[in-house]
Backbone bond lengths (Angstrom), bond angles and torsions (degrees), N, CA, C in turn:
res aa  C-N    CA-C-N  psi(-1)  N-CA   C-N-CA  omega(-1)  CA-C   N-CA-C  phi
1 X - - - 1.446 - - 1.506 113.17 -
2 X 1.324 118.47 6.49 1.456 121.16 -174.32 1.521 112.30 -93.45
3 X 1.300 117.75 1.18 1.453 118.71 179.64 1.505 108.72 -146.68
4 X 1.326 117.70 134.46 1.450 121.85 177.71 1.517 109.60 -94.37
5 X 1.330 116.26 140.92 1.449 119.57 -177.13 1.506 110.49 -146.82
6 X 1.310 116.76 149.48 1.452 121.11 177.24 1.512 107.83 -143.47
7 X 1.319 115.99 127.30 1.454 121.12 -179.64 1.518 109.47 -89.84
8 X 1.302 117.29 125.36 1.460 121.66 177.36 1.519 108.51 -90.31
9 X 1.342 116.57 116.85 1.452 121.41 -177.67 1.526 109.09 -100.91
10 X 1.299 117.23 114.76 1.450 122.70 174.58 1.512 108.70 -116.49
11 X 1.296 116.62 -168.04 1.456 118.71 -173.88 1.511 111.49 -59.36
12 X 1.301 118.47 -37.77 1.455 121.12 -179.92 1.516 112.29 -101.86
13 X 1.333 117.99 7.35 1.458 125.17 -178.63 1.523 110.41 55.47
14 X 1.346 115.42 82.05 1.455 121.76 -179.61 1.515 110.12 -112.81
15 X 1.309 118.07 149.23 1.452 121.44 175.46 1.512 110.09 -83.09
16 X 1.354 116.43 157.70 1.449 120.35 -177.77 1.518 112.82 -95.66
17 X 1.325 117.54 -4.07 1.464 118.70 175.52 1.509 109.62 -128.03
18 X 1.301 116.21 170.47 1.456 120.73 -167.60 1.507 113.42 -96.00
19 X 1.333 117.97 34.71 1.458 119.13 176.41 1.517 110.06 -92.69
20 X 1.338 117.91 25.45 1.459 121.04 176.10 1.510 109.26 -121.31
21 X 1.309 117.03 162.28 1.452 121.68 173.04 1.508 107.35 -147.47
22 X 1.296 116.59 163.69 1.454 120.81 178.45 1.528 110.90 -86.68
23 X 1.326 116.99 11.11 1.459 121.00 -178.69 1.511 112.20 -94.08
24 X 1.334 117.79 8.57 1.453 120.41 175.98 1.493 114.51 92.13
25 X 1.344 118.88 25.01 1.453 121.73 -179.72 1.514 110.37 -88.00
26 X 1.345 116.68 143.83 1.461 120.47 172.66 1.522 108.13 -68.77
27 X 1.342 116.61 146.88 1.458 120.55 -171.20 1.511 111.53 -130.43
28 X 1.330 114.60 149.84 1.458 122.01 170.80 1.516 107.37 -130.39
29 X 1.337 117.58 125.43 1.463 120.55 177.68 1.507 108.73 -95.27
30 X 1.333 116.95 123.60 1.455 121.58 -172.08 1.515 110.85 -104.56
31 X 1.360 115.61 126.29 1.454 121.12 177.21 1.517 108.50 -165.99
32 X 1.310 118.47 138.60 1.449 120.91 177.15 1.518 110.18 -66.85
33 X 1.327 116.31 146.71 1.458 121.14 -179.59 1.510 109.11 -138.29
34 X 1.311 116.22 158.09 1.463 120.98 179.66 1.520 108.76 -120.43
35 X 1.311 116.40 115.19 1.460 121.77 179.66 1.516 107.27 -160.11
36 X 1.314 117.24 -162.67 1.458 119.55 -176.00 1.515 112.83 -123.48
37 X 1.320 119.56 9.85 1.450 120.32 179.92 1.510 110.44 -161.13
38 X 1.329 115.23 177.76 1.463 120.33 179.52 1.526 109.89 -85.52
39 X 1.320 115.67 148.30 1.456 121.57 179.59 1.515 109.53 -144.15
40 X 1.330 116.48 136.63 1.461 122.43 169.16 1.521 108.89 -119.99
41 X 1.333 117.24 130.39 1.457 122.01 168.30 1.519 108.24 -104.34
42 X 1.335 115.96 146.82 1.460 123.00 -177.06 1.521 108.52 -130.06
43 X 1.319 116.70 126.16 1.466 121.77 175.57 1.523 107.50 -132.16
44 X 1.316 117.53 114.96 1.462 120.49 178.70 1.528 110.11 -78.65
45 X 1.310 115.42 159.83 1.463 120.07 -173.84 1.520 112.49 -62.62
46 X 1.332 117.25 -28.67 1.456 119.99 178.91 1.514 113.71 -77.36
47 X 1.343 117.16 -5.61 1.459 121.05 -177.50 1.527 112.56 -105.21
48 X 1.331 117.75 2.77 1.465 119.02 -177.53 1.520 110.48 -134.62
49 X 1.312 114.97 154.83 1.459 121.84 -177.25 1.520 112.10 -63.55
50 X 1.358 116.31 -33.15 1.462 119.58 -178.71 1.522 113.21 -69.41
51 X 1.315 118.09 -23.23 1.454 121.18 -179.43 1.511 114.04 72.93
52 X 1.359 117.27 32.06 1.462 121.44 178.66 1.522 109.42 -130.06
53 X 1.319 116.63 151.38 1.461 120.82 173.84 1.527 109.61 -72.65
54 X 1.334 116.33 137.18 1.464 121.08 179.73 1.520 109.70 -135.83
55 X 1.324 116.43 136.86 1.456 120.65 171.01 1.522 108.51 -133.31
56 X 1.329 116.15 158.46 1.457 120.76 173.31 1.517 108.90 -127.68
57 X 1.331 115.49 161.99 1.468 120.59 -177.97 1.517 108.55 -148.98
58 X 1.321 117.40 113.20 1.454 121.48 172.80 1.524 109.06 -111.57
59 X 1.304 116.06 141.53 1.468 122.23 172.67 1.526 106.65 -127.10
60 X 1.317 116.82 98.15 1.457 121.83 -171.75 1.524 111.02 -112.27
61 X 1.320 115.87 49.02 1.457 119.95 -178.84 1.517 113.95 -71.31
62 X 1.327 118.25 -13.12 1.449 121.24 177.15 1.516 113.93 97.47
63 X 1.334 117.37 -23.98 1.464 119.63 -179.19 1.529 112.20 -120.09
64 X 1.325 115.64 16.56 1.462 119.72 179.50 1.522 109.76 -112.51
65 X 1.305 116.29 146.68 1.454 122.30 -178.69 1.521 109.35 -112.96
66 X 1.333 115.76 136.22 1.451 120.09 179.78 1.514 111.12 -62.95
67 X 1.310 116.63 134.19 1.453 120.93 178.07 1.509 109.01 -153.03
68 X 1.303 116.25 152.70 1.459 121.85 174.23 1.524 107.31 -122.39
69 X 1.306 116.38 116.74 1.456 121.56 -176.74 1.516 109.89 -100.65
70 X 1.312 117.13 135.09 1.458 122.60 175.65 1.521 109.55 -101.76
71 X 1.325 116.37 124.05 1.453 122.80 174.63 1.524 107.31 -117.18
72 X 1.323 119.33 107.26 1.470 120.99 -178.31 1.522 111.24 -64.84
73 X 1.317 116.40 154.46 1.464 120.61 171.03 1.526 108.29 -62.64
74 X 1.340 115.36 149.36 1.465 118.02 -175.92 1.522 110.47 -153.89
75 X 1.327 115.20 152.10 1.459 122.55 170.38 1.525 108.33 -104.77
76 X 1.332 116.37 144.97 1.464 120.83 -174.91 1.528 109.97 -127.08
77 X 1.290 115.03 143.09 1.462 120.88 -178.10 1.522 111.69 -66.88
78 X 1.305 116.32 152.16 1.470 120.91 176.08 1.525 109.08 -58.20
79 X 1.327 115.85 134.41 1.454 120.97 179.68 1.513 114.75 85.72
80 X 1.341 117.92 -0.22 1.467 120.54 179.26 1.522 110.01 -66.84
81 X 1.321 116.05 150.35 1.460 121.05 178.36 1.523 109.67 -124.41
82 X 1.316 114.71 167.08 1.461 122.03 -178.37 1.524 108.00 -127.08
83 X 1.319 117.58 126.22 1.457 121.81 177.57 1.533 109.96 -81.50
84 X 1.330 115.83 141.96 1.459 121.65 -176.60 1.529 109.48 -117.81
85 X 1.338 115.73 122.78 1.467 121.72 173.03 1.515 108.72 -115.57
86 X 1.313 117.62 137.29 1.466 121.19 179.10 1.521 109.99 -65.49
87 X 1.340 115.61 134.49 1.456 120.46 -173.21 1.531 112.13 -64.92
88 X 1.337 118.17 -41.26 1.459 120.08 -172.91 1.522 113.34 -63.90
89 X 1.322 116.89 -42.12 1.464 118.48 -171.33 1.531 113.97 -131.67
90 X 1.337 117.47 4.50 1.454 120.32 177.34 1.515 114.90 74.06
91 X 1.337 117.79 11.53 1.470 120.51 -179.83 1.528 109.75 -67.78
92 X 1.324 116.14 133.89 1.456 120.90 178.46 1.523 109.79 -72.29
93 X 1.341 116.83 126.61 1.459 121.23 -176.90 1.522 113.63 -105.75
94 X 1.326 116.85 -20.89 1.465 118.99 -179.20 1.512 109.78 141.27
95 X 1.322 116.93 -159.91 1.452 120.77 177.81 1.507 109.79 -143.58
96 X 1.327 115.05 156.73 1.459 122.06 -178.41 1.524 108.51 -133.21
97 X 1.336 118.25 161.59 1.462 119.95 176.60 1.531 110.38 -62.60
98 X 1.333 116.41 141.09 1.461 121.41 177.27 1.521 109.80 -88.01
99 X 1.315 116.60 151.13 1.459 121.46 175.85 1.533 109.59 -74.59
100 X 1.326 116.18 156.60 1.462 119.80 179.17 1.523 111.20 -64.07
101 X 1.344 116.92 -35.10 1.465 121.30 179.31 1.522 108.70 -138.69
102 X 1.314 117.18 138.30 1.461 122.05 175.05 1.518 109.39 -121.36
103 X 1.349 115.90 144.67 1.453 121.76 -174.39 1.528 111.90 -85.25
104 X 1.305 115.64 161.10 1.466 122.57 176.66 1.525 109.18 -71.60
105 X 1.336 116.06 133.82 1.462 121.76 -179.07 1.523 108.98 -129.59
106 X 1.319 116.48 131.76 1.463 122.66 172.41 1.524 107.17 -120.86
107 X 1.338 116.71 115.38 1.464 119.37 -177.09 1.513 110.10 62.62
108 X 1.311 116.64 -120.46 1.464 121.92 -178.76 1.522 111.72 -112.39
109 X 1.326 116.93 29.23 1.462 121.53 177.99 1.525 109.40 -138.00
110 X 1.345 115.57 140.28 1.459 117.84 178.81 1.526 111.71 -104.47
111 X 1.321 115.46 -178.59 1.464 121.09 -174.29 1.524 112.89 -65.43
112 X 1.330 117.79 -16.29 1.465 121.63 178.05 1.524 112.07 -96.83
113 X 1.330 116.79 10.07 1.465 123.57 179.90 1.531 112.46 67.87
114 X 1.313 116.50 23.70 1.461 121.19 168.31 1.529 107.99 -80.13
115 X 1.335 116.81 129.39 1.465 122.01 -178.60 1.517 109.66 -128.78
116 X 1.342 116.80 145.36 1.461 121.20 179.83 1.523 109.40 -137.67
117 X 1.338 116.12 131.32 1.458 122.79 172.24 1.509 109.63 -126.14
118 X 1.333 117.39 172.50 1.462 119.39 -178.95 1.517 111.54 -153.11
119 X 1.322 115.59 158.31 1.457 123.29 162.92 1.526 107.62 -138.88
120 X 1.323 116.89 147.88 1.466 122.20 -175.58 1.521 110.64 -96.71
121 X 1.344 117.22 125.61 1.464 119.15 174.28 1.531 112.13 -109.41
122 X 1.304 117.00 -3.37 1.475 125.85 173.97 1.521 112.76 69.63
123 X 1.330 118.56 -63.13 1.461 120.59 -178.65 1.515 112.19 75.16
124 X 1.311 116.04 -160.15 1.459 121.38 -177.37 1.532 110.37 -69.82
125 X 1.328 118.11 126.56 1.471 119.57 -176.81 1.518 113.19 -62.78
126 X 1.328 117.36 -28.42 1.463 119.17 -177.66 1.529 112.92 -72.48
127 X 1.330 117.00 -7.95 1.459 119.72 -178.21 1.520 113.84 -91.84
128 X 1.310 117.74 -6.31 1.464 118.44 176.46 1.529 109.14 -71.19
129 X 1.339 115.97 125.94 1.469 119.55 179.54 1.521 109.77 -66.11
130 X 1.329 119.20 123.10 1.470 118.74 173.02 1.522 109.76 -66.27
131 X 1.323 116.44 144.34 1.462 120.32 -179.64 1.526 110.63 -58.04
132 X 1.317 116.14 -30.91 1.470 120.40 -178.37 1.527 111.65 -63.94
133 X 1.341 117.36 -20.57 1.464 119.89 -179.92 1.526 111.62 -83.65
134 X 1.318 117.38 1.21 1.454 120.57 178.88 1.511 113.95 98.77
135 X 1.338 118.05 17.38 1.462 120.93 179.54 1.524 109.50 -75.81
136 X 1.326 116.45 118.46 1.458 121.90 -176.38 1.524 112.79 -112.65
137 X 1.334 118.35 -27.62 1.452 121.63 -172.34 1.529 111.37 -101.19
138 X 1.340 116.75 114.39 1.461 119.21 170.99 1.527 108.26 -92.25
139 X 1.347 116.00 170.94 1.459 119.55 -173.09 1.532 112.12 -61.37
140 X 1.332 117.68 -39.61 1.462 120.47 -176.75 1.524 111.19 -64.96
141 X 1.318 117.65 -40.13 1.461 120.21 177.23 1.523 111.46 -70.12
142 X 1.332 117.44 -34.27 1.464 119.19 174.39 1.520 110.64 -59.16
143 X 1.331 116.54 -45.29 1.456 120.70 179.35 1.524 111.18 -62.83
144 X 1.334 116.11 -49.16 1.451 120.04 -176.79 1.507 113.33 -64.28
145 X 1.327 116.89 -42.62 1.464 120.33 -179.10 1.524 110.60 -69.55
146 X 1.340 116.82 -37.70 1.469 119.60 176.56 1.526 110.81 -60.44
147 X 1.329 117.39 -41.35 1.459 120.16 178.43 1.524 111.79 -65.40
148 X 1.319 117.19 -32.95 1.464 120.32 -179.29 1.526 113.20 -80.37
149 X 1.339 117.11 -19.13 1.463 118.67 -172.83 1.525 115.01 -119.00
150 X 1.337 119.14 -15.23 1.466 121.74 -174.36 1.520 111.07 -111.70
151 X 1.335 115.79 148.93 1.464 121.64 176.80 1.518 112.34 -99.87
152 X 1.330 117.35 -28.55 1.466 121.25 -175.08 1.519 110.39 -129.31
153 X 1.328 115.78 167.11 1.462 120.88 177.47 1.522 110.94 -61.43
154 X 1.305 117.36 -41.54 1.473 120.14 -179.33 1.532 110.88 -65.59
155 X 1.324 116.81 -39.02 1.468 119.07 175.58 1.523 110.79 -63.27
156 X 1.330 117.07 -40.42 1.466 120.69 179.66 1.522 111.30 -63.14
157 X 1.318 117.63 -41.30 1.465 121.38 178.94 1.526 110.56 -62.42
158 X 1.324 116.27 -46.33 1.465 120.24 179.13 1.528 111.02 -62.73
159 X 1.324 117.21 -38.57 1.459 120.72 179.88 1.522 111.39 -67.81
160 X 1.326 117.74 -41.69 1.467 121.01 177.41 1.525 110.32 -59.56
161 X 1.324 116.94 -41.13 1.464 120.45 176.86 1.528 110.64 -62.47
162 X 1.310 116.54 -45.07 1.474 120.99 -179.34 1.525 111.11 -62.95
163 X 1.333 116.89 -45.88 1.460 120.23 -177.08 1.524 112.09 -65.09
164 X 1.326 117.90 -42.05 1.471 119.60 -179.29 1.526 111.24 -72.85
165 X 1.322 117.38 -32.06 1.466 119.86 176.37 1.526 110.56 -66.07
166 X 1.323 116.33 -44.13 1.460 120.76 -176.15 1.532 113.34 -79.80
167 X 1.344 116.88 -32.20 1.465 119.81 -169.29 1.525 114.57 -126.07
168 X 1.326 118.15 5.61 1.456 120.27 178.13 1.519 112.70 77.89
169 X 1.336 115.48 172.99 1.462 121.64 -176.46 1.523 108.98 -130.88
170 X 1.334 116.69 115.42 1.463 121.56 -171.45 1.526 113.10 -105.24
171 X 1.341 117.82 36.86 1.461 121.65 178.63 1.522 109.59 -137.96
172 X 1.333 115.55 174.82 1.459 120.96 174.81 1.524 108.93 -90.30
173 X 1.336 116.83 -163.59 1.453 120.79 -176.64 1.518 113.01 -66.32
174 X 1.345 115.80 132.76 1.461 122.03 -179.11 1.527 111.06 -133.21
175 X 1.326 114.76 142.88 1.459 121.79 168.27 1.519 107.91 -105.40
176 X 1.316 117.25 128.45 1.461 121.81 179.68 1.526 109.93 -116.88
177 X 1.318 116.19 133.77 1.460 122.15 168.49 1.519 107.05 -97.67
178 X 1.326 116.99 122.85 1.463 121.51 -176.70 1.525 107.81 -124.67
179 X 1.329 116.50 114.11 1.465 120.93 -172.09 1.516 111.36 -127.38
180 X 1.324 115.49 142.75 1.455 121.84 169.06 1.530 107.24 -131.24
181 X 1.318 120.04 -179.56 1.466 119.41 -177.42 1.522 114.57 -60.57
182 X 1.337 118.39 -21.28 1.460 121.24 -175.90 1.519 114.60 -103.55
183 X 1.344 117.86 -31.62 1.463 120.75 -172.06 1.525 111.04 -140.89
184 X 1.337 114.88 157.22 1.458 121.48 168.87 1.525 108.06 -129.02
185 X 1.332 115.93 131.58 1.464 122.20 -179.96 1.523 109.85 -120.20
186 X 1.325 115.22 148.22 1.462 122.63 174.29 1.520 107.23 -113.76
187 X 1.333 117.52 119.16 1.470 122.52 -177.43 1.520 109.66 -118.38
188 X 1.323 116.59 135.54 1.462 121.77 174.39 1.520 109.19 -121.61
189 X 1.334 115.96 135.15 1.458 121.68 -172.15 1.517 110.39 -138.85
190 X 1.334 116.36 140.05 1.463 122.57 173.46 1.524 108.11 -136.83
191 X 1.319 116.36 159.35 1.458 121.02 175.94 1.517 111.56 -76.56
192 X 1.324 115.31 177.85 1.468 122.14 -179.28 1.519 111.57 -114.59
193 X 1.325 116.25 25.88 1.459 119.64 178.30 1.510 111.88 67.64
194 X 1.305 116.71 -124.77 1.454 120.73 -177.92 1.525 112.88 -76.88
195 X 1.324 116.40 -9.05 1.461 119.71 175.64 1.529 109.17 -87.92
196 X 1.292 116.55 140.76 1.452 121.22 179.04 1.518 110.73 -70.08
197 X 1.326 117.38 139.41 1.455 120.85 175.39 1.515 113.48 112.58
198 X 1.321 115.75 -164.36 1.457 121.90 -177.16 1.520 109.44 -148.67
199 X 1.323 115.69 160.42 1.458 122.12 169.21 1.525 107.30 -118.44
200 X 1.316 116.55 145.80 1.459 120.49 -173.15 1.521 110.50 -154.87
201 X 1.329 114.16 159.67 1.462 122.77 173.18 1.526 107.24 -136.48
202 X 1.324 117.12 139.09 1.458 121.79 176.29 1.522 109.15 -129.95
203 X 1.334 116.38 134.46 1.463 121.33 177.56 1.525 109.68 -126.95
204 X 1.318 115.26 137.90 1.460 120.46 178.07 1.524 109.43 -77.71
205 X 1.333 115.93 133.33 1.462 120.51 176.31 1.531 107.36 -77.44
206 X 1.333 118.48 121.48 1.472 119.28 -176.11 1.533 111.46 -61.29
207 X 1.321 115.71 140.91 1.456 119.34 177.60 1.526 109.71 -62.35
208 X 1.321 115.61 138.99 1.451 120.49 -176.38 1.516 113.44 97.93
209 X 1.340 117.00 -4.40 1.460 122.17 -178.00 1.527 110.44 -109.19
210 X 1.326 114.96 157.90 1.456 122.31 167.89 1.523 107.95 -118.19
211 X 1.313 117.37 160.47 1.463 120.47 -179.76 1.508 110.65 -162.77
212 X 1.317 114.95 -170.71 1.453 119.86 178.21 1.513 110.99 178.41
213 X 1.330 115.81 169.12 1.467 121.10 174.76 1.516 108.04 -155.27
214 X 1.332 115.24 148.63 1.465 121.02 -175.64 1.523 109.11 -148.40
215 X 1.346 115.83 83.85 1.465 121.73 175.51 1.515 112.90 60.10
216 X 1.311 116.48 34.86 1.457 121.56 178.29 1.524 108.03 -148.48
217 X 1.330 116.57 127.36 1.462 119.78 176.97 1.527 109.50 -61.81
218 X 1.323 117.32 141.03 1.457 122.03 -175.83 1.520 113.09 -113.06
219 X 1.317 117.59 -30.04 1.468 119.94 -175.07 1.525 109.33 -80.86
220 X 1.327 115.99 128.60 1.474 120.92 178.30 1.529 107.84 -112.91
221 X 1.313 118.08 -96.84 1.464 120.19 174.29 1.526 109.12 -86.29
222 X 1.324 115.70 156.48 1.462 120.11 -179.14 1.522 109.06 -156.14
223 X 1.330 118.12 153.01 1.467 120.93 179.37 1.525 110.92 -72.29
224 X 1.316 115.39 145.73 1.466 120.74 179.09 1.527 112.01 -96.03
225 X 1.336 117.53 -3.84 1.465 120.70 -172.67 1.526 111.54 -131.23
226 X 1.326 116.86 40.87 1.459 121.66 -178.39 1.527 109.79 -134.18
227 X 1.338 118.35 66.62 1.467 121.09 -173.37 1.519 113.62 -64.14
228 X 1.318 118.63 -19.24 1.449 120.17 179.19 1.530 111.79 -70.46
229 X 1.331 116.57 -32.46 1.465 120.84 -175.98 1.522 114.21 -120.92
230 X 1.327 118.02 -9.27 1.467 121.51 -176.87 1.521 109.53 -140.05
231 X 1.332 116.06 128.95 1.463 120.73 176.30 1.522 108.17 -133.05
232 X 1.325 116.75 150.59 1.466 120.20 -179.15 1.517 109.13 -156.35
233 X 1.336 114.92 161.00 1.460 119.77 -178.05 1.524 110.26 -62.76
234 X 1.321 115.11 144.99 1.470 121.21 -171.81 1.522 112.78 -58.22
235 X 1.340 117.15 -35.99 1.461 119.89 -174.91 1.529 112.69 -102.29
236 X 1.326 117.86 18.81 1.460 120.46 -174.07 1.530 112.58 -55.61
237 X 1.324 117.69 -52.74 1.466 120.97 -175.51 1.523 111.05 -71.18
238 X 1.326 117.32 -44.14 1.467 118.74 -179.38 1.524 111.07 -64.44
239 X 1.343 116.56 -38.59 1.458 119.00 177.86 1.530 110.68 -66.66
240 X 1.328 117.80 -43.34 1.467 121.13 -179.04 1.523 110.90 -61.45
241 X 1.315 116.88 -38.10 1.475 120.02 176.59 1.512 110.08 -66.92
242 X 1.311 117.66 -43.96 1.462 121.07 -179.52 1.527 111.51 -63.59
243 X 1.346 115.48 -34.23 1.467 119.91 -179.36 1.517 113.16 -82.65
244 X 1.330 116.84 -6.71 1.463 120.90 178.73 1.506 114.95 84.32
245 X 1.360 117.70 16.20 1.464 121.98 -179.56 1.516 113.13 -97.56
246 X 1.314 117.65 -4.31 1.465 121.30 -173.00 1.519 108.96 -138.94
247 X 1.331 118.93 137.53 1.478 120.44 -178.70 1.518 111.28 -57.65
248 X 1.301 116.16 136.54 1.468 121.42 177.95 1.509 109.80 -83.64
């Protein structure tokens, strides 16, 4: 939510800013927009004349200001920790171990051309982890930390799973667009209510396709045996059955 973006779609689907190249880099087109909700557009490299993956990210909540934050690459001492504040209201959530090295990030893209956007679909209110249950990671920190620690979309997905398993999930339902120069993934995540952690599903957007999401969950049914294109939290089905959301 820290950067506003709008993808300009023309006959050949071109971006309106110069964060793209013909060398196969993932791209984000940055431009302020006026609307009433968040939107992500997704264009895979096989669907555009430029031959590069492109995503956009708008956050049009009405009270947010467009900004691009620079986080330099850094090395961190053994045993260093990172304090976590919730993005919406600045509430202190706790701290987690820091990585030995963090990558350079500009806005929502890092030095390896990994980019992440989001839209909020909220989901069932009872599934938001209460902070009292040990939930430390909100969606904005998941995005930011993934950009600082991951090189690829698949690495980011694995890291998000690790962080929410270890530190809980302090947000409602979120859709994340996670793109690198080779792949684009769509991930949806919700909390587990009074249980610590989160459940999630991620699907790879097939090359040659375009897509998008705007404050509405998109993933419905999905294959359980397709790790190349579909990934999900280890306890997703067992938890859903235990919670009464899935046929036993």
